[in-house]
Every structure is written in C-alpha cells, then in structure tokens.
N, C-alpha and C positions, 0 to 999 in steps of 0.2 A: 725213624730215630735220627734226631739231630746230632750230628757230630760236627763240631767247629775245630778249625785248625787252632788248637789252643795248647797252653802248657798244661792243661788238666788232663788231656789224653796223653801226653808223652812225659810228662814230668818223672823223672827217675826211672825210666823204662830202658831197659837193655836192647838197643837197636843195633842191628847189622846192616850195612849197606856194602853190598858188592859193587864195584867199579867206583869207589868213592873217589879215586885219583881222576877220574874223568869230568867232563865239562858238567853234566847233569848231576854226576854223584858228588861233586864239590859243592854247588848249590843246595842239595839235599841235605847233605852233612852240616853245611853252615847253619840251615833252617832248624835242622833237628837239635843243633847246640843251644840256639835261642829258645827252644820249646823245653829244654831242660832235660833232654835226653842223655843217657850214657851211651855213646855213639862207639861202635866198632867198624872198622873198616876193612875189607879184603880186595884187594885189586892188584894189577900190575902197575909198575912205575908210570908216572905219567906219559903219554905217547907223543905229545906236543911239546915243542920248546919256543917260546915261554909255556907255561901250563899255569891254570888258574888255582890248582891245589898248591903249587909252589909259591905263585905270585901272592897268594892269600895267607901263607903260611899256616896251612890247615894241619899239618903234620902233628903239631902238639895240642891240637884241640879234640884229639879222640884216639882210641886205640887203634894204632895204625899198623896193618899187616900186609906184607908184599907176599902175594901169591898167585898163582894161576887156577882160575876155575874148571881148567882141563885136568888137574892134578887132585884126583878125589880124595887122596890120603890127607894132603894138605888141607884141603877144604874141611874134611872131617875134624882134624886137629884144631884147626881155628876156631869151627863153632863150638866144639866141646868145652874148649877153654873159654870162650866169650860168653856160652850158653844166652843167645839173644832170644828174647821173648817175641820179637817181631823182625823179618827179613825183608829190607828192600831189595830185590835182586836185579842190578843195572849193568853187571859186567858183561861186555860183549864185544864182538867184532862189529862195528857200527857204520862202517861205510860200504855204499854199494859197488864202489870202483874198487876197493881192496879186495871185495869177495872175488871177484873176476881174478884178481891175481894170487889169491891164496883160498881157493873154495875149500880144501879139506881142513884148515885151520879155522876158516869161519863157521863150518858146521860143527866141529869139535868144541868151540868155543860157544856158539848159540844154542846147539842142541844138548851135547852130552855136559857142557858147563850148568845148564840148566837142570838136568836130571842131578847131577853132584849137589847142587845147592838145596834142591827140593830134599833129597836124601838125607844131606846133613842136617838140615832143619828139625825133620822129623826125629832123627836119632836124638838131637840134643833136647827135645821136647818144646819146641818154638810153638807158640800160640797161632802165628800166622806169617803167610810170605804172600809179598805182592810182586808178581813177576812183570818185569816191564820189557815189553816187546816193541812193537812198531806198528804205524797206519800201513807199512808196506807188506804186513802179513796177509793181506787180502788177494783174492783170485781177481785180476782185472775182467772187465771194467766195473767202476762204481756205479750205482744208481744216481739219479738224477740229484737226490739230495746228500750223496755221499755215502760211503760204506756203512752198514750197520753191524752190530756184533754178532749176528746169525748168518751173515753172509760166507760164502766159501772161501776159505783159506787157500793160499797158494802162492804165485810168484814166479816171475821168468828169470830171475837171476839168482845167484847162490845165496846172497844176503836175504832178500825178501823170502824166499822159501825156506832159509834156516829160520827166520822168525814165524814162519806159518809151523815148522816142526816144532819149536818151542812152545807155540801155543798148543798144540797136540799132545806133548808130553806135559804140560801143566795141566790140562783139561783131564788126561788120564790118570795122572797122580791124583787129582781130586776126587775123582770117581772111584778109583781102586781103592785107597786107602781111607776114605772118610770116616769108615768105621773103626779104625785099628789105630787109633791115636796120631793121626797126621794132622798138620796144622791146617788152619782154615787157610784157603788158598784164592787170590784172586789175580787176575792180570789186566794189563793197563796198556792200552795202545794209544799213543800220541802222535801229533803231527810233528812238523818241522819247527823244533824250537830253537829260538835266537836269544842271545842276551850277551851281557858283557863277559869277557873271559874266556870266550871260545877262540882259540888257535889252532884248530884242526885243520889239516891240509884237505883240498877238495870240497871244502864246504863253502857255500856261498858269501855269508857276512864275513868270516874271517879273510876271506880272499880279497874282498872289497875292502875291508879294513886296512890289511896289508899294502894294497896298491895305493890306496889315498895317501897313507904315510908316507910312503917311499916315491910317490909320485909317478907309479907306473900305471898301465891300464890293466883291467881286468879281463880275461877271456872266460867266456860264459858258454856252457857246452849247450844247454836247452833254454834258451830265454823264454820260450812261450809256456815251458811246462806248468802245470796248475799244481800249488801245493798249499796244505793249510798251516799257515804261520802263525805262530805264537810265542810269547815271552816265556822262557824256560820256567819262571814261578808259576805259570798257569798250570800246566800238566802235574807239576810237583804239588802243588795245593789238592789236586785230586787224587795223588797217590798217597798223601798225607790223611787225608779224608778216608780211603779204603783202609789205610794201616789201623787208625783209630776205631773204625768199625770192626776190624777183625780182632783187635785185642779185647773190644767190649761183647765179643761173641755174636755179633750179626752175622747170622749164616747167609743173609739175603745178600750178603756183600761177595759172596765165593762164586764170581763168575768173571767173564771179560768185560771191559769196559773202554769206551772209547774217550777220549779228552781232546777235543779239536777247538778251534776258534769258530767265531761267528761266521755265517755264510759269507760276509762281505770280505773277509779276511782270507778267504781260500782263493788266491789270485797269482798271477805269473811270476816267475823269477825275474821277469825283465820290470815288472812294475816295483818289486823289492828292490832291485838293483838302482833303478831310477830315484827311489825315494832316499836311498843311503847316500847315493852320490850327490844329492842335492844337500844333505845334513852333513857329509864329512868332506866332499870334495872327490875329486877321481873321475875316471870314465871308465866304461866296458865297452866291449866290442863281442860280437858274436864269435864262437870258436867254431869254425866250418870243418874242423879235422874229424874223421871218423871217430866215435867213441862206442864202448859197450852200451847196450841196450839199458835204458831205465824208464820208468813208467813216466807216460805223459801228463796224467790227469791222477791226482789223489785229492779225496775229499773224505772227511769224517763227518758222520752223523752223530753227534752226542746227546741226543735228546733222553736217552736213558739216564744219561750221567746227571743231566739237569733236573728230571722229574723224578727221580728214585734216590739221588745222592745229594741233591740241592746244591750240587756243583755248577758253576756257570763261569764262561771267560768274563775277566773284568777288565781287561786292557785291549783297548782297540789296536788295529795294526799301526796306524799313525802314531799312537801315544807309545807303543812297544818300539817302533823305530827311534822315537825320539831318546827313550831310555838308553837304548843301544848305542846310540851315536854319542850321547853324553858321558856313558860309561867308558868308552874307548878314549875319547877326547881328554877325559880327566885323568884316567891312568896313563896316558901318554904324557900328560902334563906333570906328573910325578905323584899323584894322589895314591892312597894305599888301596890295593885290591880289595881287602879284608873290608876297610871301611866302606867302600863303594858297595859291596855286597850286602852289608849290614844296612846300608841306607836303603837300598832296593827291597830288602826284606821287610824292613820295617814299613814302608810305604805299601807295599802290597798287602801284608797283613792286616793295615789298616783298613784296606776296600773290603774285608773278609768279616769286618765286625758288623754285627746285624744294627740296622739302622735304630736311633732312637724315636 
C-alpha cells in the first residue's frame, strides 16, 4: 500500500505529539501543521535556551499542554480532552550523559512514560501510536551492515537500556491488547539527527555551532566514534509514513522499524566535525578527560523500511551539513526560525513527490 506524506493522510485529523517542545518534536509539529492536522502537544517546557519551539513561535500553532509523561493522571486528562486519533510519542530523556547523572529519572520517563502514553491512547480510543525510541536500543555490537530490527535489545548505559525497555513495553502492549481495542502500534528507531534549531547541551552540532559563533574551540569526547548521521526531516518522513499507515488500518506497519542514512553517511564524529568547521568556521580538539561509556559504533540497516514502506533517505550527508550550516548562519543573521523551518520542510517535501 502506497502512503505518501501528503495532506490527504493528515488533513483535519486530531494528532497528539508528546515531546513537542523538543528539537524533533518542534520539526514534527510544524510539518503536521503544514499537512493540515489538528495538532495537540504534551511536553515539559523547552529544556534548552534558546529553544526552537520558542524561536519559531510554535506555541500558538497547536493546542499546547505542559505536563510530564511520568504523571499518569495528567497524561490521561490531556488525552481525554484532546481525543487524538493518532499519537507520536517523542517525549523522552534523550541524552546518554544525562542518564548517568539521573538514571532513575531516565527510566521513569523513558519506560513508565511510554506505558502511560500507551495506556492513555488506548483509553481515549486512539487509532494508532508511533513510539519513537533510538538506534541505541540495541545490544552491541552491530553486524557488518548495521543493526536489524530483529537483533537483540540491550544497552550498557541507562539511556540505551531505557530505550530497549521502552521497545519491550511497546511490543508487549501491542501483543497483549491487540484484540481488546488497543491502537495499532509501531515503533521507530532513528539514527543521529541533525538540523537547524538544535541548541541542546552535549550534542555535537550545537556544540560546534556555539563554538564557531563565539570563537571558542569545541572539545569532542569520542572523535572516532561511528554514528548514522541524518537530517531531522529524514526520520520524520518515516514517522509520518508509519502514522498514515496506522490511520489507514495497515496492520503490516505494526512492528519496529529502523530509519537510518545511506551506508556512506554512517561515519565518524571527527568527519562531521571537520565538515561543519569548514562550513561555519571554528576548530575542535579531542577531549582526553575520562567520560562515561558510550557506544563506539552505531550503524542501522534500514532495508525493511526501504522495501516494505517505500521510505528511503533523500539527503546525502554533505547536503545535510550544507542545510544545517545555512540554517544556523541565516538565523544568526536575523532570519525567522519559523520561516527557515518552512523553507526546509517545503524543499524536503518536494523530494518526496513521485517523479513524473
């Protein structure tokens, strides 16, 4: 079944995005608005300053609810009043290093928060839920081509293992309640996303941008680590594809899916740092201080999404980094974050149109 990311799939539909004040949530919320959806959001206040959600003035473009997914009662109340037909669950503690500082909070948010959202979605009669986890949910090491959806789940740090737990909760919910009125449920595992408007701490691109604009140097923890780099709109197109299929009743979408870049774009932190410094200026150095463990190699095999969903990456890594550098440079020069988002979304949506 062909499902395009188009207004026909989302026009007038009630869509809930948890974590809508975050980086990926802001981009997804804006894209859904362009698709004609009636969007509600549930999240904590933006965690970074500045924050894309605020810079792009997104609060007035949706039904904006501040709440914590760890609060089951609040989640239930917001879902009951919003009555979403489809839920994109992005709310999470999303940083590996922060998970070492607050492991209990990380598990509470990423595991019990997911259970609260799935329960609320079922109680309010939602038709589908897309649970967004991470490429870090897999037990190391990856195979030569990268992790496949059927590989063992795990993780050596609290963040990674909490994402594996969220996948287990999602799979269990799907299997346990499929015949008792539960929504159709899919999960999505994406790579390292980059794009304009990410100002989070302890992330490579924001750190490089801040350093380039201030004239400082960037200290990088693991320059030789391999990551699957992709523009933020790439996995979001996959999520929207999944959501449209769930709304249309496609039960074959009810499973876990990888959304990663082409093999050539699974490259080192140092390569990306060099490329961005060429585009924005600045320098980086290796941080030789001891740091908590992080995986050395992360690769994703997205062949199922390509063959069964018709999804594929559209932006090469050089093109992605061009977009990122251009976004930050123009925003720094005073251009509107919302206008820059809209420009990127329109250009990317054009790539999704079938060739004539």
